[in-house]
N, C-alpha and C positions, 0 to 999 in steps of 0.2 A: 708337216702336213701328211696325212695318211693317204695311202693309195686308194683310189676308188674301188668299190666292190664290183667285181666283174670286169667287163670290157669297157669300151668308151661309153661314157654316160652311166656307168654302173650296170649295164645290161649284161645278162649272161652271154658268154661267147658261143658261137655256133659250133665250134670244134669240140666243146665239152660234151661229155656223155649226158644223157637225161638225168642221171643221178647227181652229177656235178652241177648241172643247171638248176636242179631243184634245190640243192643245198645253198648255192649262191643266191638264188631268188628268195629263199626263206630268210637268209641273213639281210638281204636288201630290204625285204618287207619289214624286218625288225628295225633296221636303220631308219626307214621312213616313219614308222610308228614312233620311235624315240625322238626324231626331229620334230614331229607334230606335237608330241608331249612337251618337249622343251619350249616350243613356241607358245603353246597355250599357257604353260607355267609362267613364262616371261611376261605374257600379256596381263597377268594378274598383279604384277608388281607396279606400283605407281611410278610414273616417270617424273624426273626433275625437269624444270624448264631448260636447263643447260644440257640435258641429255637427249633432246629431241632432234629430229632431222633425218633426212634420207640416208646420209652417210652412217649415222648411228644404227639405223634399222638394217642397213646392208651388213654392217660389221656383226651385229648380233645374229643375223640370219646365217651368215657364213660360219660364225663360231658354233652355232647350234648344229649345223650340218656336219662340221668336222668332228665335234664331240660325239654326235650320234653315230657317224661312220666308225670312229675309233672304238666306241663301246661295242657296236655290233661285230666288228672284226676281232675284238678281243674276247669274244665269247658271249657278250651281251648279258641279258637278263634271263636267257633261256627261251625266249619267245621264238627265235629262229629255229632252234633245235626242236621245239615242240611242233612247229609247223612242219619241219622236215620229217620228223618221226610219223606224224599223222598222214602225210602224203607220200612217203617212201614206197608203200606197197603199190601205189598207182603207177610208178615207173619201173616196177619189177625189182625194187631194192628190198632187201630183208632187214 
């Protein structure tokens, strides 16, 4: 299981500098985007009668979250970095 991005609940830690908080938040946003993308993609796949139920939904939801967090922590698809580059001047980062 991957470590959550940020502090408890994935939030940026208060002790981080604004630049670190921005970077962490950008990657957290990428993870949220990927999680939503995976969920929407999964919703397009027809379900079998044997694969329905609350436990199955919880399993797939948890799996999608872990995969999204792992991808974002591993560099992602560049969305987090693009957000970071765009907003870095706002926190005084070059």
